[in-house]
KOLZA-397009 format. One line per field, with one value per residue (C-alpha): residue number from 1; chain; residue in three letters; x, y, z. Coordinates in steps of 0.02 Angstrom, whole numbers, plus 50000, padded with zeros to 5 digits. Layout:
<nodes>
seq c(NUM, ...)
mol c(A, ...)
type c(Ala, ...)
c1 c(X, ...)
c2 c(Y, ...)
c3 c(Z, ...)
</nodes>
This chain:
<nodes>
seq c(1, 2, 3, 4, 5, 6, 7, 8, 9, 10, 11, 12, 13, 14, 15, 16, 17, 18, 19, 20, 21, 22, 23, 24, 25, 26, 27, 28, 29, 30, 31, 32, 33, 34, 35, 36, 37, 38, 39, 40, 41, 42, 43, 44, 45, 46, 47, 48, 49, 50, 51, 52, 53, 54, 55, 56, 57, 58, 59, 60, 61, 62, 63, 64, 65, 66, 67, 68, 69, 70, 71, 72, 73, 74, 75, 76, 77, 78, 79, 80, 81, 82, 83, 84, 85, 86, 87, 88, 89, 90, 91, 92, 93, 94, 95, 96, 97, 98, 99, 100, 101, 102, 103, 104, 105, 106, 107, 108, 109, 110, 111, 112, 113, 114, 115, 116, 117, 118, 119, 120, 121, 122, 123, 124, 125, 126, 127, 128, 129, 130, 131, 132, 133, 134, 135, 136, 137, 138, 139, 140, 141, 142, 143, 144, 145, 146, 147, 148, 149, 150, 151, 152, 153, 154, 155, 156, 157, 158, 159, 160, 161, 162, 163, 164, 165, 166, 167, 168, 169, 170, 171, 172, 173, 174, 175, 176, 177, 178, 179, 180, 181, 182, 183, 184, 185, 186, 187, 188, 189, 190, 191, 192, 193, 194, 195, 196, 197, 198, 199, 200, 201, 202, 203, 204, 205, 206, 207, 208, 209, 210, 211, 212, 213, 214, 215, 216, 217, 218, 219, 220, 221, 222, 223, 224, 225, 226, 227, 228, 229, 230, 231, 232, 233, 234, 235, 236, 237, 238, 239, 240, 241, 242, 243, 244, 245, 246, 247, 248, 249, 250, 251, 252, 253, 254, 255, 256)
mol c(A, A, A, A, A, A, A, A, A, A, A, A, A, A, A, A, A, A, A, A, A, A, A, A, A, A, A, A, A, A, A, A, A, A, A, A, A, A, A, A, A, A, A, A, A, A, A, A, A, A, A, A, A, A, A, A, A, A, A, A, A, A, A, A, A, A, A, A, A, A, A, A, A, A, A, A, A, A, A, A, A, A, A, A, A, A, A, A, A, A, A, A, A, A, A, A, A, A, A, A, A, A, A, A, A, A, A, A, A, A, A, A, A, A, A, A, A, A, A, A, A, A, A, A, A, A, A, A, A, A, A, A, A, A, A, A, A, A, A, A, A, A, A, A, A, A, A, A, A, A, A, A, A, A, A, A, A, A, A, A, A, A, A, A, A, A, A, A, A, A, A, A, A, A, A, A, A, A, A, A, A, A, A, A, A, A, A, A, A, A, A, A, A, A, A, A, A, A, A, A, A, A, A, A, A, A, A, A, A, A, A, A, A, A, A, A, A, A, A, A, A, A, A, A, A, A, A, A, A, A, A, A, A, A, A, A, A, A, A, A, A, A, A, A, A, A, A, A, A, A, A, A, A, A, A, A)
type c(Met, Ser, Gln, Tyr, Glu, Pro, Leu, Phe, Val, Asp, Thr, Leu, Glu, Thr, Ile, Trp, Gly, Glu, Gly, Phe, Leu, Thr, Pro, Gly, Gly, Ile, Asp, Ala, Val, Asp, Phe, Met, Leu, Ala, Ser, Leu, Asn, Val, Ala, Gly, Lys, Lys, Ile, Leu, Asp, Ile, Gly, Cys, Gly, Ile, Gly, Gly, Pro, Ala, Cys, Tyr, Val, Ala, Lys, Lys, Tyr, Ala, Ala, Thr, Val, Thr, Gly, Val, Asp, Val, Glu, Lys, Asn, Leu, Ile, Glu, Lys, Ala, Lys, Ile, Thr, Ala, Glu, Lys, Leu, Lys, Leu, Thr, Asp, Gln, Val, Lys, Phe, Ile, Leu, Ile, Glu, Pro, Asn, Lys, Pro, Leu, Pro, Phe, Asn, Ala, Asn, Glu, Phe, Asp, Ile, Val, Met, Ser, Lys, Glu, Ala, Ile, Leu, His, Ile, Lys, Asp, Lys, Leu, Gly, Leu, Tyr, Glu, Asp, Ile, Tyr, Arg, Val, Leu, Lys, Pro, Ser, Gly, Ile, Phe, Cys, Asn, Phe, Asp, Trp, Met, His, Lys, Ser, Ser, His, Tyr, Ser, Glu, Asp, Met, Gln, Arg, Phe, Cys, Glu, Ile, Asp, Gly, Leu, Thr, Phe, Tyr, Phe, Asn, Thr, Phe, Asp, Asp, Val, Glu, Gln, Gln, Leu, Asn, Leu, Ala, Gly, Phe, Ile, Asn, Ile, Lys, Ile, Thr, Asp, Thr, Thr, Glu, Arg, Thr, Tyr, Lys, Glu, Thr, Gln, Lys, Asp, Ile, Asn, Ala, Leu, Glu, Asn, Glu, Leu, Gly, Asp, Val, Phe, Arg, Gln, Lys, Phe, Gly, Ala, Asp, Tyr, Leu, Gly, Asp, Cys, Leu, Glu, Ser, Trp, Asn, Leu, Gln, Ala, Lys, Val, Phe, Lys, Ser, Gly, Glu, Leu, Arg, Ser, Gly, Leu, Ile, Ile, Ala, Ser, Lys, Gln, Gly, Lys)
c1 c(50103, 50114, 50050, 50124, 50318, 50434, 50494, 50288, 50268, 50407, 50368, 50175, 50231, 50357, 50218, 50073, 50174, 50221, 50100, 49989, 49976, 49828, 49788, 49771, 49853, 49781, 49664, 49579, 49545, 49462, 49359, 49294, 49239, 49184, 48993, 49005, 49012, 49187, 49236, 49250, 49174, 49225, 49309, 49351, 49469, 49471, 49621, 49702, 49886, 50035, 49911, 49914, 49741, 49692, 49824, 49764, 49600, 49620, 49732, 49618, 49455, 49487, 49408, 49473, 49528, 49549, 49643, 49643, 49746, 49781, 49957, 50063, 50214, 50086, 50006, 50189, 50226, 50070, 50114, 50262, 50178, 50061, 50190, 50305, 50141, 50115, 49925, 49935, 49799, 49693, 49726, 49752, 49799, 49749, 49802, 49661, 49649, 49569, 49392, 49334, 49222, 49293, 49348, 49209, 49063, 48886, 48861, 49018, 49085, 48995, 49085, 49182, 49288, 49390, 49499, 49535, 49545, 49388, 49432, 49543, 49412, 49305, 49163, 49109, 48929, 48987, 49111, 48962, 48849, 48981, 49013, 48835, 48850, 48980, 48911, 48796, 48605, 48611, 48798, 48887, 48986, 49097, 49214, 49307, 49339, 49377, 49250, 49242, 49112, 49097, 49210, 49240, 49424, 49526, 49688, 49753, 49638, 49738, 49897, 49872, 49787, 49957, 50074, 50001, 50032, 49882, 49726, 49559, 49396, 49310, 49117, 48998, 48915, 48761, 48842, 48887, 48715, 48629, 48762, 48730, 48548, 48564, 48651, 48517, 48594, 48485, 48508, 48636, 48718, 48870, 48955, 49047, 49216, 49296, 49350, 49431, 49530, 49585, 49655, 49742, 49818, 49869, 49954, 50055, 50111, 50170, 50242, 50358, 50405, 50451, 50508, 50483, 50584, 50756, 50713, 50645, 50799, 50912, 50803, 50744, 50843, 50785, 50735, 50588, 50530, 50485, 50391, 50287, 50254, 50193, 50083, 50003, 49998, 49885, 49780, 49749, 49699, 49569, 49507, 49495, 49393, 49273, 49319, 49383, 49277, 49303, 49161, 49121, 48996, 48898, 48768, 48674, 48641, 48463, 48430, 48335)
c2 c(40031, 39895, 39713, 39634, 39681, 39607, 39458, 39406, 39431, 39319, 39196, 39174, 39183, 39026, 38930, 38970, 39050, 39181, 39317, 39237, 39305, 39175, 38994, 38875, 38964, 38946, 38785, 38895, 39032, 38906, 38837, 39023, 39050, 38882, 38916, 39083, 39138, 39236, 39243, 39415, 39486, 39680, 39620, 39720, 39612, 39697, 39655, 39609, 39594, 39574, 39513, 39339, 39296, 39455, 39418, 39231, 39259, 39394, 39264, 39126, 39208, 39337, 39455, 39641, 39650, 39804, 39765, 39865, 39866, 40004, 39946, 40046, 39899, 39759, 39871, 39918, 39712, 39693, 39809, 39722, 39561, 39614, 39668, 39539, 39418, 39553, 39573, 39782, 39794, 39682, 39711, 39859, 39899, 40052, 40095, 40148, 40243, 40143, 40159, 40272, 40247, 40136, 40254, 40199, 40241, 40155, 40007, 39972, 39797, 39627, 39544, 39595, 39455, 39454, 39319, 39312, 39507, 39558, 39481, 39627, 39763, 39822, 39908, 39772, 39839, 39998, 39905, 39778, 39941, 40006, 39847, 39845, 40020, 39958, 39831, 39816, 39769, 39573, 39589, 39465, 39472, 39312, 39314, 39181, 39225, 39172, 39192, 39140, 39042, 39163, 39312, 39205, 39149, 39000, 39039, 38947, 39060, 39216, 39159, 39135, 39305, 39366, 39262, 39295, 39482, 39542, 39643, 39520, 39590, 39427, 39403, 39239, 39170, 39228, 39422, 39412, 39361, 39495, 39625, 39583, 39593, 39762, 39806, 39751, 39602, 39450, 39267, 39255, 39088, 39053, 38878, 38819, 38786, 38752, 38574, 38621, 38751, 38637, 38512, 38658, 38707, 38546, 38516, 38678, 38588, 38445, 38549, 38641, 38493, 38409, 38472, 38658, 38651, 38659, 38817, 38898, 38842, 38920, 39101, 39128, 39024, 38863, 38999, 39068, 38923, 38860, 39029, 38985, 38800, 38853, 38987, 38851, 38712, 38837, 38893, 38715, 38672, 38822, 38760, 38588, 38643, 38752, 38927, 38970, 38940, 38983, 39014, 39063, 39204, 39241, 39361, 39477, 39629, 39659, 39686, 39825)
c3 c(45519, 45387, 45473, 45312, 45314, 45184, 45306, 45324, 45134, 45103, 45217, 45159, 44973, 45013, 45073, 44974, 44799, 44734, 44748, 44867, 45046, 45089, 45100, 44960, 44827, 44658, 44716, 44846, 44710, 44597, 44746, 44785, 44617, 44561, 44554, 44464, 44308, 44295, 44118, 44040, 44201, 44279, 44448, 44607, 44731, 44906, 45010, 44833, 44936, 44817, 44674, 44645, 44657, 44549, 44415, 44417, 44395, 44251, 44160, 44165, 44159, 44023, 44161, 44191, 44381, 44487, 44658, 44810, 44968, 45096, 45124, 44998, 44990, 44936, 44800, 44742, 44742, 44651, 44510, 44477, 44470, 44350, 44249, 44260, 44176, 44046, 44126, 44138, 44016, 44110, 44285, 44387, 44568, 44682, 44846, 44952, 45131, 45278, 45328, 45186, 45052, 44888, 44758, 44622, 44540, 44582, 44470, 44405, 44462, 44402, 44551, 44696, 44773, 44934, 44998, 45176, 45204, 45249, 45436, 45456, 45438, 45589, 45503, 45388, 45371, 45321, 45186, 45133, 45097, 44982, 44901, 44877, 44807, 44674, 44605, 44433, 44483, 44493, 44530, 44642, 44802, 44842, 45004, 45083, 45252, 45438, 45577, 45766, 45859, 45985, 46061, 46223, 46173, 46237, 46284, 46128, 46026, 46121, 46086, 45896, 45876, 45981, 45877, 45727, 45746, 45611, 45679, 45690, 45692, 45684, 45658, 45681, 45533, 45597, 45613, 45431, 45383, 45468, 45402, 45240, 45238, 45322, 45169, 45053, 44989, 44934, 44896, 45037, 45035, 45188, 45167, 45328, 45250, 45410, 45389, 45221, 45306, 45437, 45316, 45207, 45375, 45414, 45248, 45278, 45431, 45364, 45241, 45355, 45422, 45275, 45112, 45165, 45323, 45243, 45133, 45281, 45394, 45255, 45221, 45381, 45531, 45652, 45770, 45641, 45570, 45759, 45785, 45627, 45665, 45822, 45754, 45597, 45740, 45847, 45715, 45674, 45854, 45850, 45674, 45722, 45892, 45783, 45892, 45727, 45575, 45389, 45263, 45088, 45072, 44910, 44899, 44755, 44724, 44686, 44497, 44424)
</nodes>
């Protein structure tokens, strides 16, 4: 069953921009990749959604990008986006099976990126090992993701997970570092970006209460706007408390 139904996709695009299912739009993608040499690289985007980040990276950095996702409707929409932007020579999107190895050869990509997608994957160590496999020697894994402080959730955290309607498998910062080490990665750097994500959430709430409010009422109805505001306000609360956290994770594959 798809977790990203058309209504939900339309909701997120209305807030974050065409092609984007994760917070911050192009600014967040630039932030994620700021320390990397991306120009002309061969990149794999895991959890590519409807293709906005992959197309943006391909166009801005003259990179070639392959996006993968497990939801057919998202991949189909991503392909339409690439065609519309005339990027089909640089970008391709592939539907993959959940919990299966990535359908690529070893040592194939310079960079593997993912933005707020791996939080939906249970076997993170297995995925990290497969990412390590498909990276070229000295290749970079760059992941912007959400984590938790612990698995003991407050009522606010439980309600947020319930109302958001998505399946989450959060880890702690320490869990992520340990798993990346086990997968073979070196030069692991995890930057706590919780405050940044909290501010992004507050910005979204302000937009929903103001300039986007009328748009939402017309497109989706007042009740749906209320549901969205409840979800975003809960998200802001658990980020502010530190119960939900975000981090920018960068790690390297060993060289030859």
